N, C-alpha and C positions, 0 to 999 in steps of 0.2 A: 609166659616166657618159660622155657624149659628150666628144670632145676639145676642143670649143669652150667648155666650162664650166670656170670656175676651180676649182682643187682646194681652196681655202680656204673653202668654204661651210660655214656652221654651221646645223645643223638646230635650229629653235626650235619648241617645241610651241605650238599655238594656245591662247591664254589662255581659261580657262573664262569663260562669261558670267555666272556667279553665284558669289558668295563662299560660304565654308563656312556663315556665318551665314544667308545667304539660302537655301541648300540645306536647312538644318535647319528654317527657317520653313516652307518648302514641304512638307517631309516631315511636319511636325506637322499642317499643314493637311490634307494627304491622309489621314493617320491618323485625324483627327477626322471627316472626311467618310465614311471607310469604316466607322467605328464607328457613326455615325448610320444609315448604310445597312443595317448588320447589324441594327439595332434597328427597321428598317422606317420610319425617318423620312428626310425629304429635307432636306439642308442648304441654307441660302439660297445658299451659294456655288455648289453644283452645279445648282440649279434652272434657272438660265439655260442652262447647258450641255445639260441634258437636253431642254429645250424646243427648243434649236437643232438638236439631233440628230434629234428627232422631227419637226421642221418644224411649220409652222402648219397646224392641222387645217382641212380643207376644210369649208365650211358645207354643211349639208343643204339643198338647194334643191328645193322642191316644184314650182315653176312660175316661168317667166321671163315678165315682162310688158313689152311695149314701151310706154314712157311718153311717146311723142310727142304 
């Protein structure tokens, strides 16, 4: 430790952003989503995430017309 730092510093862990109850709620939600996925079904919760990852599909355009 550099000499200009006080010796009486106390290391404090960063608090977790979620409580144990919140952690269990998230875990149960993930377990439920994974079970549905194993059954070949899509959960409402994950559908938005899947669409965001895949992106918006590009439309099939046959011809572009100038409408002036």
